[in-house]
PyMOL Python script that loads the backbone (N, CA, C, O; Angstrom):
from pymol import cmd

cmd.read_pdbstr("""\
ATOM      1  N   MET A   1       0.818  -1.103   0.203  1.00  0.00           N
ATOM      2  CA  MET A   1      -0.005   0.106   0.042  1.00  0.00           C
ATOM      3  C   MET A   1       0.698   1.121  -0.036  1.00  0.00           C
ATOM      4  O   MET A   1       1.802   0.970   0.489  1.00  0.00           O
ATOM      5  N   ARG A   2       0.471   2.327  -0.580  1.00  0.00           N
ATOM      6  CA  ARG A   2       1.211   3.378  -0.912  1.00  0.00           C
ATOM      7  C   ARG A   2       0.981   4.431   0.281  1.00  0.00           C
ATOM      8  O   ARG A   2      -0.116   4.555   0.825  1.00  0.00           O
ATOM      9  N   GLU A   3       2.054   5.134   0.618  1.00  0.00           N
ATOM     10  CA  GLU A   3       1.837   6.038   1.960  1.00  0.00           C
ATOM     11  C   GLU A   3       1.526   7.322   1.167  1.00  0.00           C
ATOM     12  O   GLU A   3       2.112   7.722   0.160  1.00  0.00           O
ATOM     13  N   GLU A   4       0.354   7.966   1.900  1.00  0.00           N
ATOM     14  CA  GLU A   4       0.108   9.414   1.661  1.00  0.00           C
ATOM     15  C   GLU A   4       1.400  10.311   2.220  1.00  0.00           C
ATOM     16  O   GLU A   4       1.994  10.232   3.295  1.00  0.00           O
ATOM     17  N   GLN A   5       1.604  11.179   1.098  1.00  0.00           N
ATOM     18  CA  GLN A   5       2.512  12.186   1.721  1.00  0.00           C
ATOM     19  C   GLN A   5       2.001  13.248   2.557  1.00  0.00           C
ATOM     20  O   GLN A   5       0.803  13.488   2.408  1.00  0.00           O
ATOM     21  N   PRO A   6       2.594  13.893   3.347  1.00  0.00           N
ATOM     22  CA  PRO A   6       2.194  14.998   4.166  1.00  0.00           C
ATOM     23  C   PRO A   6       1.565  16.276   3.481  1.00  0.00           C
ATOM     24  O   PRO A   6       2.340  16.969   2.822  1.00  0.00           O
ATOM     25  N   GLY A   7       0.408  16.612   3.556  1.00  0.00           N
ATOM     26  CA  GLY A   7      -0.099  17.817   2.976  1.00  0.00           C
ATOM     27  C   GLY A   7      -1.151  17.389   1.789  1.00  0.00           C
ATOM     28  O   GLY A   7      -1.810  18.262   1.224  1.00  0.00           O
ATOM     29  N   THR A   8      -1.278  15.978   1.433  1.00  0.00           N
ATOM     30  CA  THR A   8      -2.236  15.364   0.548  1.00  0.00           C
ATOM     31  C   THR A   8      -3.390  14.995   1.101  1.00  0.00           C
ATOM     32  O   THR A   8      -3.421  14.566   2.254  1.00  0.00           O
ATOM     33  N   ARG A   9      -4.508  15.119   0.326  1.00  0.00           N
ATOM     34  CA  ARG A   9      -5.758  14.640   0.697  1.00  0.00           C
ATOM     35  C   ARG A   9      -6.061  13.221   0.529  1.00  0.00           C
ATOM     36  O   ARG A   9      -5.569  12.733  -0.488  1.00  0.00           O
ATOM     37  N   ALA A  10      -6.694  12.492   1.209  1.00  0.00           N
ATOM     38  CA  ALA A  10      -6.836  11.105   1.188  1.00  0.00           C
ATOM     39  C   ALA A  10      -8.275  11.085   0.201  1.00  0.00           C
ATOM     40  O   ALA A  10      -9.107  11.989   0.122  1.00  0.00           O
ATOM     41  N   GLY A  11      -8.282   9.855  -0.464  1.00  0.00           N
ATOM     42  CA  GLY A  11      -9.491   9.758  -1.331  1.00  0.00           C
ATOM     43  C   GLY A  11     -10.767   9.771  -0.677  1.00  0.00           C
ATOM     44  O   GLY A  11     -11.732   9.940  -1.423  1.00  0.00           O
ATOM     45  N   VAL A  12     -10.951   9.655   0.326  1.00  0.00           N
ATOM     46  CA  VAL A  12     -12.324   9.671   1.302  1.00  0.00           C
ATOM     47  C   VAL A  12     -12.629  11.089   1.337  1.00  0.00           C
ATOM     48  O   VAL A  12     -13.714  11.658   1.218  1.00  0.00           O
ATOM     49  N   ASP A  13     -11.427  11.563   1.529  1.00  0.00           N
ATOM     50  CA  ASP A  13     -11.904  13.454   1.808  1.00  0.00           C
ATOM     51  C   ASP A  13     -12.262  14.110   0.572  1.00  0.00           C
ATOM     52  O   ASP A  13     -13.132  14.977   0.486  1.00  0.00           O
ATOM     53  N   LEU A  14     -11.441  13.590  -0.551  1.00  0.00           N
ATOM     54  CA  LEU A  14     -11.693  14.148  -1.821  1.00  0.00           C
ATOM     55  C   LEU A  14     -13.155  13.831  -2.097  1.00  0.00           C
ATOM     56  O   LEU A  14     -13.946  14.757  -2.277  1.00  0.00           O
ATOM     57  N   GLN A  15     -13.512  12.670  -2.133  1.00  0.00           N
ATOM     58  CA  GLN A  15     -14.834  12.095  -2.365  1.00  0.00           C
ATOM     59  C   GLN A  15     -15.969  12.738  -1.746  1.00  0.00           C
ATOM     60  O   GLN A  15     -17.050  12.905  -2.312  1.00  0.00           O
ATOM     61  N   ARG A  16     -15.679  13.114  -0.507  1.00  0.00           N
ATOM     62  CA  ARG A  16     -16.696  14.072   0.239  1.00  0.00           C
ATOM     63  C   ARG A  16     -16.803  15.484  -0.209  1.00  0.00           C
ATOM     64  O   ARG A  16     -17.827  16.144  -0.387  1.00  0.00           O
ATOM     65  N   ARG A  17     -15.532  15.834  -0.363  1.00  0.00           N
ATOM     66  CA  ARG A  17     -15.676  17.401  -0.933  1.00  0.00           C
ATOM     67  C   ARG A  17     -16.281  17.579  -2.608  1.00  0.00           C
ATOM     68  O   ARG A  17     -16.714  18.648  -3.039  1.00  0.00           O
ATOM     69  N   TYR A  18     -16.214  16.488  -3.298  1.00  0.00           N
ATOM     70  CA  TYR A  18     -16.444  16.517  -4.836  1.00  0.00           C
ATOM     71  C   TYR A  18     -18.058  17.242  -4.930  1.00  0.00           C
ATOM     72  O   TYR A  18     -18.116  18.282  -5.587  1.00  0.00           O
ATOM     73  N   PRO A  19     -19.049  16.851  -4.450  1.00  0.00           N
ATOM     74  CA  PRO A  19     -20.241  17.470  -4.776  1.00  0.00           C
ATOM     75  C   PRO A  19     -20.481  18.879  -4.429  1.00  0.00           C
ATOM     76  O   PRO A  19     -21.132  19.661  -5.122  1.00  0.00           O
ATOM     77  N   VAL A  20     -19.799  19.202  -3.086  1.00  0.00           N
ATOM     78  CA  VAL A  20     -19.772  20.518  -2.676  1.00  0.00           C
ATOM     79  C   VAL A  20     -18.889  21.548  -3.667  1.00  0.00           C
ATOM     80  O   VAL A  20     -19.247  22.694  -3.938  1.00  0.00           O
ATOM     81  N   ALA A  21     -17.837  20.998  -4.082  1.00  0.00           N
ATOM     82  CA  ALA A  21     -17.224  21.618  -5.077  1.00  0.00           C
ATOM     83  C   ALA A  21     -18.080  21.932  -6.569  1.00  0.00           C
ATOM     84  O   ALA A  21     -18.149  23.021  -7.138  1.00  0.00           O
ATOM     85  N   LEU A  22     -18.550  20.942  -6.901  1.00  0.00           N
ATOM     86  CA  LEU A  22     -19.338  21.269  -8.062  1.00  0.00           C
ATOM     87  C   LEU A  22     -20.654  21.922  -7.779  1.00  0.00           C
ATOM     88  O   LEU A  22     -21.264  22.303  -8.778  1.00  0.00           O
ATOM     89  N   LEU A  23     -21.137  22.098  -6.769  1.00  0.00           N
ATOM     90  CA  LEU A  23     -22.205  23.040  -6.464  1.00  0.00           C
ATOM     91  C   LEU A  23     -21.835  24.201  -6.318  1.00  0.00           C
ATOM     92  O   LEU A  23     -22.584  25.109  -6.679  1.00  0.00           O
ATOM     93  N   LEU A  24     -20.738  24.442  -5.821  1.00  0.00           N
ATOM     94  CA  LEU A  24     -20.136  25.830  -5.456  1.00  0.00           C
ATOM     95  C   LEU A  24     -19.759  26.509  -6.990  1.00  0.00           C
ATOM     96  O   LEU A  24     -20.094  27.661  -7.266  1.00  0.00           O
ATOM     97  N   TYR A  25     -19.127  25.760  -7.796  1.00  0.00           N
ATOM     98  CA  TYR A  25     -18.946  26.188  -9.153  1.00  0.00           C
ATOM     99  C   TYR A  25     -20.199  26.572  -9.902  1.00  0.00           C
ATOM    100  O   TYR A  25     -20.193  27.630 -10.530  1.00  0.00           O
ATOM    101  N   GLY A  26     -21.229  25.838  -9.891  1.00  0.00           N
ATOM    102  CA  GLY A  26     -22.626  26.199 -10.123  1.00  0.00           C
ATOM    103  C   GLY A  26     -23.058  27.442  -9.595  1.00  0.00           C
ATOM    104  O   GLY A  26     -23.618  28.252 -10.333  1.00  0.00           O
ATOM    105  N   VAL A  27     -22.827  27.714  -8.204  1.00  0.00           N
ATOM    106  CA  VAL A  27     -23.449  28.799  -7.775  1.00  0.00           C
ATOM    107  C   VAL A  27     -22.648  30.032  -8.187  1.00  0.00           C
ATOM    108  O   VAL A  27     -23.249  31.103  -8.259  1.00  0.00           O
ATOM    109  N   LEU A  28     -21.148  29.967  -8.506  1.00  0.00           N
ATOM    110  CA  LEU A  28     -20.530  31.024  -8.876  1.00  0.00           C
ATOM    111  C   LEU A  28     -20.721  31.093 -10.369  1.00  0.00           C
ATOM    112  O   LEU A  28     -20.212  32.081 -10.900  1.00  0.00           O
ATOM    113  N   ALA A  29     -21.324  30.280 -11.120  1.00  0.00           N
ATOM    114  CA  ALA A  29     -21.628  30.643 -12.434  1.00  0.00           C
ATOM    115  C   ALA A  29     -22.790  31.399 -12.628  1.00  0.00           C
ATOM    116  O   ALA A  29     -22.753  32.402 -13.341  1.00  0.00           O
ATOM    117  N   VAL A  30     -24.029  30.955 -11.960  1.00  0.00           N
ATOM    118  CA  VAL A  30     -25.195  31.615 -11.567  1.00  0.00           C
ATOM    119  C   VAL A  30     -24.913  33.077 -11.327  1.00  0.00           C
ATOM    120  O   VAL A  30     -25.178  33.929 -12.175  1.00  0.00           O
ATOM    121  N   LEU A  31     -24.402  33.337 -10.230  1.00  0.00           N
ATOM    122  CA  LEU A  31     -23.930  34.710  -9.744  1.00  0.00           C
ATOM    123  C   LEU A  31     -23.080  35.519 -10.864  1.00  0.00           C
ATOM    124  O   LEU A  31     -23.282  36.722 -11.032  1.00  0.00           O
ATOM    125  N   ALA A  32     -22.156  34.829 -11.593  1.00  0.00           N
ATOM    126  CA  ALA A  32     -21.721  35.445 -12.636  1.00  0.00           C
ATOM    127  C   ALA A  32     -22.526  35.989 -13.849  1.00  0.00           C
ATOM    128  O   ALA A  32     -22.345  37.063 -14.424  1.00  0.00           O
ATOM    129  N   TRP A  33     -23.423  35.064 -14.113  1.00  0.00           N
ATOM    130  CA  TRP A  33     -24.450  35.295 -15.297  1.00  0.00           C
ATOM    131  C   TRP A  33     -25.355  36.469 -15.008  1.00  0.00           C
ATOM    132  O   TRP A  33     -25.735  37.197 -15.925  1.00  0.00           O
ATOM    133  N   PHE A  34     -25.719  36.676 -13.706  1.00  0.00           N
ATOM    134  CA  PHE A  34     -26.586  37.898 -13.303  1.00  0.00           C
ATOM    135  C   PHE A  34     -25.790  39.130 -12.877  1.00  0.00           C
ATOM    136  O   PHE A  34     -26.301  40.249 -12.892  1.00  0.00           O
ATOM    137  N   THR A  35     -24.561  38.912 -12.507  1.00  0.00           N
ATOM    138  CA  THR A  35     -23.821  40.075 -12.470  1.00  0.00           C
ATOM    139  C   THR A  35     -23.125  40.747 -13.334  1.00  0.00           C
ATOM    140  O   THR A  35     -22.954  41.958 -13.196  1.00  0.00           O
ATOM    141  N   VAL A  36     -22.602  40.027 -14.396  1.00  0.00           N
ATOM    142  CA  VAL A  36     -21.793  40.692 -15.345  1.00  0.00           C
ATOM    143  C   VAL A  36     -22.694  41.174 -16.411  1.00  0.00           C
ATOM    144  O   VAL A  36     -23.554  40.450 -16.915  1.00  0.00           O
ATOM    145  N   GLY A  37     -22.484  42.445 -16.763  1.00  0.00           N
ATOM    146  CA  GLY A  37     -23.573  43.276 -17.562  1.00  0.00           C
ATOM    147  C   GLY A  37     -23.392  42.826 -18.940  1.00  0.00           C
ATOM    148  O   GLY A  37     -22.375  42.199 -19.236  1.00  0.00           O
ATOM    149  N   GLU A  38     -24.404  43.124 -19.918  1.00  0.00           N
ATOM    150  CA  GLU A  38     -24.791  42.819 -21.223  1.00  0.00           C
ATOM    151  C   GLU A  38     -23.685  43.367 -21.980  1.00  0.00           C
ATOM    152  O   GLU A  38     -23.265  44.476 -21.649  1.00  0.00           O
ATOM    153  N   GLY A  39     -23.179  42.780 -22.905  1.00  0.00           N
ATOM    154  CA  GLY A  39     -22.232  43.455 -23.847  1.00  0.00           C
ATOM    155  C   GLY A  39     -21.587  42.286 -24.701  1.00  0.00           C
ATOM    156  O   GLY A  39     -21.770  41.080 -24.536  1.00  0.00           O
ATOM    157  N   THR A  40     -20.819  42.886 -25.617  1.00  0.00           N
ATOM    158  CA  THR A  40     -20.258  41.833 -26.287  1.00  0.00           C
ATOM    159  C   THR A  40     -18.710  42.039 -26.611  1.00  0.00           C
ATOM    160  O   THR A  40     -18.528  43.256 -26.588  1.00  0.00           O
ATOM    161  N   VAL A  41     -17.713  41.492 -26.854  1.00  0.00           N
ATOM    162  CA  VAL A  41     -16.383  41.619 -26.899  1.00  0.00           C
ATOM    163  C   VAL A  41     -16.091  40.620 -28.372  1.00  0.00           C
ATOM    164  O   VAL A  41     -16.692  39.625 -28.777  1.00  0.00           O
ATOM    165  N   VAL A  42     -14.982  41.320 -28.902  1.00  0.00           N
ATOM    166  CA  VAL A  42     -14.749  40.407 -30.296  1.00  0.00           C
ATOM    167  C   VAL A  42     -13.616  39.529 -29.911  1.00  0.00           C
ATOM    168  O   VAL A  42     -12.594  40.014 -29.426  1.00  0.00           O
ATOM    169  N   VAL A  43     -13.758  38.259 -30.108  1.00  0.00           N
ATOM    170  CA  VAL A  43     -12.694  37.148 -30.034  1.00  0.00           C
ATOM    171  C   VAL A  43     -12.644  36.340 -31.218  1.00  0.00           C
ATOM    172  O   VAL A  43     -13.628  35.808 -31.732  1.00  0.00           O
ATOM    173  N   PHE A  44     -11.199  36.249 -31.726  1.00  0.00           N
ATOM    174  CA  PHE A  44     -10.961  36.051 -32.942  1.00  0.00           C
ATOM    175  C   PHE A  44     -11.807  36.370 -34.270  1.00  0.00           C
ATOM    176  O   PHE A  44     -11.974  35.647 -35.252  1.00  0.00           O
ATOM    177  N   GLY A  45     -12.242  37.527 -34.041  1.00  0.00           N
ATOM    178  CA  GLY A  45     -13.049  38.203 -35.161  1.00  0.00           C
ATOM    179  C   GLY A  45     -14.593  37.911 -34.987  1.00  0.00           C
ATOM    180  O   GLY A  45     -15.355  38.180 -35.915  1.00  0.00           O
ATOM    181  N   LYS A  46     -14.949  37.496 -34.094  1.00  0.00           N
ATOM    182  CA  LYS A  46     -16.701  37.197 -33.794  1.00  0.00           C
ATOM    183  C   LYS A  46     -16.890  37.540 -32.639  1.00  0.00           C
ATOM    184  O   LYS A  46     -16.042  37.441 -31.753  1.00  0.00           O
ATOM    185  N   PRO A  47     -18.135  38.029 -32.484  1.00  0.00           N
ATOM    186  CA  PRO A  47     -18.554  38.753 -31.161  1.00  0.00           C
ATOM    187  C   PRO A  47     -18.932  37.582 -30.016  1.00  0.00           C
ATOM    188  O   PRO A  47     -19.493  36.504 -30.212  1.00  0.00           O
ATOM    189  N   VAL A  48     -18.550  38.023 -29.039  1.00  0.00           N
ATOM    190  CA  VAL A  48     -18.862  36.994 -27.909  1.00  0.00           C
ATOM    191  C   VAL A  48     -19.667  37.598 -26.736  1.00  0.00           C
ATOM    192  O   VAL A  48     -19.449  38.799 -26.584  1.00  0.00           O
ATOM    193  N   GLU A  49     -20.449  37.109 -25.966  1.00  0.00           N
ATOM    194  CA  GLU A  49     -21.296  37.623 -24.998  1.00  0.00           C
ATOM    195  C   GLU A  49     -20.351  37.826 -23.952  1.00  0.00           C
ATOM    196  O   GLU A  49     -19.687  36.813 -23.737  1.00  0.00           O
ATOM    197  N   LEU A  50     -20.062  38.837 -23.204  1.00  0.00           N
ATOM    198  CA  LEU A  50     -19.248  39.121 -22.321  1.00  0.00           C
ATOM    199  C   LEU A  50     -19.407  38.310 -21.093  1.00  0.00           C
ATOM    200  O   LEU A  50     -18.397  38.037 -20.444  1.00  0.00           O
ATOM    201  N   ARG A  51     -20.659  37.864 -20.678  1.00  0.00           N
ATOM    202  CA  ARG A  51     -20.870  37.000 -19.646  1.00  0.00           C
ATOM    203  C   ARG A  51     -20.628  35.640 -19.751  1.00  0.00           C
ATOM    204  O   ARG A  51     -20.756  34.865 -18.803  1.00  0.00           O
ATOM    205  N   LEU A  52     -20.238  35.279 -21.015  1.00  0.00           N
ATOM    206  CA  LEU A  52     -19.784  33.795 -21.284  1.00  0.00           C
ATOM    207  C   LEU A  52     -18.362  33.594 -20.769  1.00  0.00           C
ATOM    208  O   LEU A  52     -18.038  32.508 -20.289  1.00  0.00           O
ATOM    209  N   ILE A  53     -17.497  34.622 -20.856  1.00  0.00           N
ATOM    210  CA  ILE A  53     -16.172  34.450 -20.561  1.00  0.00           C
ATOM    211  C   ILE A  53     -16.170  33.936 -19.208  1.00  0.00           C
ATOM    212  O   ILE A  53     -15.692  32.802 -19.190  1.00  0.00           O
ATOM    213  N   PRO A  54     -16.586  34.423 -17.878  1.00  0.00           N
ATOM    214  CA  PRO A  54     -16.312  33.885 -16.717  1.00  0.00           C
ATOM    215  C   PRO A  54     -17.099  32.669 -16.507  1.00  0.00           C
ATOM    216  O   PRO A  54     -16.756  31.895 -15.613  1.00  0.00           O
ATOM    217  N   ILE A  55     -18.120  32.422 -17.238  1.00  0.00           N
ATOM    218  CA  ILE A  55     -18.696  30.908 -17.414  1.00  0.00           C
ATOM    219  C   ILE A  55     -17.709  29.851 -17.779  1.00  0.00           C
ATOM    220  O   ILE A  55     -17.565  28.818 -17.125  1.00  0.00           O
ATOM    221  N   LEU A  56     -16.922  30.207 -19.036  1.00  0.00           N
ATOM    222  CA  LEU A  56     -16.100  29.308 -19.750  1.00  0.00           C
ATOM    223  C   LEU A  56     -15.003  29.276 -18.679  1.00  0.00           C
ATOM    224  O   LEU A  56     -14.351  28.232 -18.641  1.00  0.00           O
ATOM    225  N   ILE A  57     -14.672  30.284 -17.761  1.00  0.00           N
ATOM    226  CA  ILE A  57     -13.445  29.991 -17.089  1.00  0.00           C
ATOM    227  C   ILE A  57     -13.805  28.968 -16.037  1.00  0.00           C
ATOM    228  O   ILE A  57     -13.180  27.924 -15.850  1.00  0.00           O
ATOM    229  N   LEU A  58     -15.099  29.451 -15.228  1.00  0.00           N
ATOM    230  CA  LEU A  58     -15.676  28.337 -14.245  1.00  0.00           C
ATOM    231  C   LEU A  58     -15.799  26.561 -14.726  1.00  0.00           C
ATOM    232  O   LEU A  58     -15.633  25.522 -14.087  1.00  0.00           O
ATOM    233  N   ALA A  59     -16.079  26.779 -15.811  1.00  0.00           N
ATOM    234  CA  ALA A  59     -16.345  25.399 -16.572  1.00  0.00           C
ATOM    235  C   ALA A  59     -15.230  24.674 -16.665  1.00  0.00           C
ATOM    236  O   ALA A  59     -15.308  23.446 -16.642  1.00  0.00           O
ATOM    237  N   THR A  60     -13.899  25.386 -16.797  1.00  0.00           N
ATOM    238  CA  THR A  60     -12.756  24.655 -16.966  1.00  0.00           C
ATOM    239  C   THR A  60     -12.268  24.070 -15.694  1.00  0.00           C
ATOM    240  O   THR A  60     -11.660  23.002 -15.628  1.00  0.00           O
ATOM    241  N   PHE A  61     -12.604  24.923 -14.564  1.00  0.00           N
ATOM    242  CA  PHE A  61     -12.175  24.545 -13.285  1.00  0.00           C
ATOM    243  C   PHE A  61     -13.067  23.301 -13.046  1.00  0.00           C
ATOM    244  O   PHE A  61     -12.612  22.225 -12.658  1.00  0.00           O
ATOM    245  N   ALA A  62     -14.377  23.535 -13.309  1.00  0.00           N
ATOM    246  CA  ALA A  62     -15.120  22.154 -12.947  1.00  0.00           C
ATOM    247  C   ALA A  62     -14.539  20.987 -13.832  1.00  0.00           C
ATOM    248  O   ALA A  62     -14.602  19.867 -13.324  1.00  0.00           O
ATOM    249  N   LEU A  63     -14.103  21.072 -14.814  1.00  0.00           N
ATOM    250  CA  LEU A  63     -13.790  19.972 -15.798  1.00  0.00           C
ATOM    251  C   LEU A  63     -12.515  19.581 -15.040  1.00  0.00           C
ATOM    252  O   LEU A  63     -12.361  18.399 -14.735  1.00  0.00           O
ATOM    253  N   ARG A  64     -11.773  20.319 -14.781  1.00  0.00           N
ATOM    254  CA  ARG A  64     -10.599  19.765 -13.905  1.00  0.00           C
ATOM    255  C   ARG A  64     -10.823  19.052 -12.661  1.00  0.00           C
ATOM    256  O   ARG A  64     -10.231  18.013 -12.366  1.00  0.00           O
ATOM    257  N   THR A  65     -11.700  19.636 -11.927  1.00  0.00           N
ATOM    258  CA  THR A  65     -12.096  18.901 -10.728  1.00  0.00           C
ATOM    259  C   THR A  65     -12.931  17.534 -11.048  1.00  0.00           C
ATOM    260  O   THR A  65     -12.926  16.633 -10.209  1.00  0.00           O
ATOM    261  N   ILE A  66     -13.525  17.416 -12.066  1.00  0.00           N
ATOM    262  CA  ILE A  66     -13.982  16.039 -12.363  1.00  0.00           C
ATOM    263  C   ILE A  66     -12.885  15.013 -12.970  1.00  0.00           C
ATOM    264  O   ILE A  66     -12.902  13.784 -12.906  1.00  0.00           O
ATOM    265  N   LEU A  67     -12.025  15.773 -13.514  1.00  0.00           N
ATOM    266  CA  LEU A  67     -11.027  14.874 -14.270  1.00  0.00           C
ATOM    267  C   LEU A  67     -10.047  14.412 -13.173  1.00  0.00           C
ATOM    268  O   LEU A  67      -9.451  13.350 -13.348  1.00  0.00           O
ATOM    269  N   VAL A  68      -9.831  15.162 -12.013  1.00  0.00           N
ATOM    270  CA  VAL A  68      -8.842  14.865 -10.948  1.00  0.00           C
ATOM    271  C   VAL A  68      -9.567  13.811 -10.106  1.00  0.00           C
ATOM    272  O   VAL A  68      -8.835  12.943  -9.632  1.00  0.00           O
ATOM    273  N   ARG A  69     -10.893  13.731  -9.833  1.00  0.00           N
ATOM    274  CA  ARG A  69     -11.804  12.721  -9.290  1.00  0.00           C
ATOM    275  C   ARG A  69     -11.672  11.321 -10.100  1.00  0.00           C
ATOM    276  O   ARG A  69     -11.537  10.248  -9.510  1.00  0.00           O
ATOM    277  N   GLN A  70     -11.720  11.430 -11.380  1.00  0.00           N
ATOM    278  CA  GLN A  70     -11.681  10.409 -12.096  1.00  0.00           C
ATOM    279  C   GLN A  70     -10.479   9.683 -12.193  1.00  0.00           C
ATOM    280  O   GLN A  70     -10.520   8.456 -12.286  1.00  0.00           O
ATOM    281  N   ALA A  71      -9.173  10.436 -12.180  1.00  0.00           N
ATOM    282  CA  ALA A  71      -7.881   9.984 -11.820  1.00  0.00           C
ATOM    283  C   ALA A  71      -7.662   9.389 -10.519  1.00  0.00           C
ATOM    284  O   ALA A  71      -7.003   8.362 -10.356  1.00  0.00           O
ATOM    285  N   ASP A  72      -8.199  10.022  -9.633  1.00  0.00           N
ATOM    286  CA  ASP A  72      -8.257   9.431  -8.331  1.00  0.00           C
ATOM    287  C   ASP A  72      -8.860   8.136  -8.274  1.00  0.00           C
ATOM    288  O   ASP A  72      -8.309   7.206  -7.684  1.00  0.00           O
ATOM    289  N   LYS A  73      -9.823   8.039  -8.781  1.00  0.00           N
ATOM    290  CA  LYS A  73     -10.520   6.560  -8.806  1.00  0.00           C
ATOM    291  C   LYS A  73      -9.904   5.422  -9.572  1.00  0.00           C
ATOM    292  O   LYS A  73      -9.868   4.244  -9.218  1.00  0.00           O
ATOM    293  N   ILE A  74      -9.404   5.975 -10.725  1.00  0.00           N
ATOM    294  CA  ILE A  74      -8.461   4.931 -11.428  1.00  0.00           C
ATOM    295  C   ILE A  74      -7.212   4.548 -10.564  1.00  0.00           C
ATOM    296  O   ILE A  74      -6.852   3.378 -10.433  1.00  0.00           O
ATOM    297  N   ARG A  75      -6.636   5.511 -10.039  1.00  0.00           N
ATOM    298  CA  ARG A  75      -5.510   5.416  -9.150  1.00  0.00           C
ATOM    299  C   ARG A  75      -5.774   4.204  -7.837  1.00  0.00           C
ATOM    300  O   ARG A  75      -5.034   3.299  -7.449  1.00  0.00           O
ATOM    301  N   HIS A  76      -6.862   4.541  -7.470  1.00  0.00           N
ATOM    302  CA  HIS A  76      -7.183   3.665  -6.109  1.00  0.00           C
ATOM    303  C   HIS A  76      -8.041   2.413  -6.510  1.00  0.00           C
ATOM    304  O   HIS A  76      -8.720   1.773  -5.708  1.00  0.00           O
ATOM    305  N   GLY A  77      -7.913   2.111  -8.008  1.00  0.00           N
ATOM    306  CA  GLY A  77      -8.763   1.012  -8.267  1.00  0.00           C
ATOM    307  C   GLY A  77     -10.249   1.003  -8.438  1.00  0.00           C
ATOM    308  O   GLY A  77     -10.787  -0.097  -8.562  1.00  0.00           O
ATOM    309  N   GLY A  78     -10.876   1.930  -8.456  1.00  0.00           N
ATOM    310  CA  GLY A  78     -12.206   2.158  -8.642  1.00  0.00           C
ATOM    311  C   GLY A  78     -13.100   1.828  -7.268  1.00  0.00           C
ATOM    312  O   GLY A  78     -14.161   1.204  -7.266  1.00  0.00           O
ATOM    313  N   GLU A  79     -12.522   2.311  -6.268  1.00  0.00           N
ATOM    314  CA  GLU A  79     -13.126   1.979  -4.909  1.00  0.00           C
ATOM    315  C   GLU A  79     -14.416   2.652  -4.838  1.00  0.00           C
ATOM    316  O   GLU A  79     -15.114   2.543  -3.831  1.00  0.00           O
TER     317      GLU A  79
END
""", "prot")
cmd.dss("prot")
cmd.show_as("cartoon", "prot")
cmd.util.cbc("prot")
cmd.orient("prot")
């Protein structure tokens, strides 16, 4: 069995925090949607709604969280 390094989180701890993290990403996305003003910005020559930019950033953080959990499940044999 592999020893956990000091400062790292155990699989059970990450599993418990996972739904809370995804819920908070969702809450932040809703708050960003309602607080960022309407408008457009040109990205690669195409107009993009300004409020989609923070949503995209939060979505990348959520995707990273999902991938870390999947990697942890694979590492620990799908427990």
